[in-house]
N, C-alpha and C positions, 0 to 999 in steps of 0.2 A: 504494500500500500504506500503510495507516495503522498507526501505532504506539500501543500501549497500555502503560501502566505496569503491570508485573507485580503491584505491591502492590494495585492496584485490582481485580485479576482473580483472582489465584491465592492459595491458602492459604499462610500463613507457612512451614509445614513444607516445602512444595514449593519455595518460593523459596530457603530455606536449602539444600535438596538441589541445586537448579540452580546455586547459587553455588559449590558444590564444583567445578563444571566451568567456569563462566564468570561474570564479574562486570563490571558497568558497560559492557557491550557490547550491541549489538543482535543478536538472533538471529531467524531466521525459522522458524516452526513450520508445516510444510505441512499441508494438509488430509489426511484419511485417503483412501486410494485410492478407496474406495467413493463418496466425495463428488464425485469428478471427473466432468465431462461431456466427451465427445469434442468436439474442436474443431468449432464451427459448429452444434452440435445446438440450441442455444438460439436462435440468430439465423436459422436456416434455410439458412445458407451451405453447410453440408455436403450437405444435400439438393439444393441447386441445383447444386453441383459434381458430385455423383453423377449427376444427370440429364444434365448437359452431357457428362460423360465417357461415359455410356451412348450418347448420341446420336452422339458421335465414333466410338465402337467400331462402332456400327451402320452409320454412313456408310462407314467403312473396309471393313467386311464387304461392303457393297454397291458396292465398287470405286471409292470416292473415293480420290484419291491423298493422300499425307501433305502434299504441298505445298498442295493445294486446302483441306484441313482446317485447316492452319496459317493460311492466309489468311482463311478464313471465320470462324474462332474467335479470330483475333488472338493466336495462340500460336506458339512456335517449333516447328520440325520435331522437335527433340529432345523437347519436351514432348508432342507428339502421339505419338511413338514410345513414350514412357514410359506414356502413357494406354492405348494399344492393347496393348502387350506386357505390362504389369504385370498386367492383368486375366487374361491367359493363364497367367501364372505362378501367380497365386492360384488359378485354376481347377484347374490341374494339381496344385498342392499339396493342394487340397481332395480331389480325386479319389484321389490317392495315399493320403492319410490315411484316407479312407473305405474304400478297398480293404484297407489294412493292418488297419483295425479289423474288417472283415468276416472276414479270415483269422484274426484273433485270436479272435473270437467262435466261429468254426467249430472252432478248435483246442480251446477250452474245452469245447465240446459233445462232441467226441470224447473228451476227458479225462474228463468226467463220465460219458459212456457206458461207458467202460472201467471206471471205478470201480463203476458200478452193475452191470455184468456180473460183476464179482468178488463182488458181493453177491447175485448170481443174479436181477437185474432186467434188463430190456431196454428200450432206447429205439429208435425207428425211425430211427436214424441210419446204419445199415449201408449204405443205398443211396447215401449221399453220399460222394464221394471227395474227400479234401482234396489240393490241389495242393502243390507244393514251396514251402516258406517261404523 
């Protein structure tokens, strides 16, 4: 990390304002969140790991044991478990969120339908039955 003298970079009014909070010390100003890249996206490391993990999950699905996978990929059994089971958790979370979103959209449709019916309009939603929320 390189250091830059604030007098070379910032307007004097801003420096005076910052000096109200801190003087003569080094501070770190982080990037804005939109500037961050996920780990490994620039180097290709993330893609390589995703590909490796997908191969591990596929091999496990095709009846390779965790011990075999640990030996083949030079990983601990705990790491293999984490790779295999974390994917299931993410998938279940995604499915749950998708189902919840579908129920919410359907609920809004019924609400809009009832509002329109009070205004003497009709939508073809009567044939759809909403499940318990």
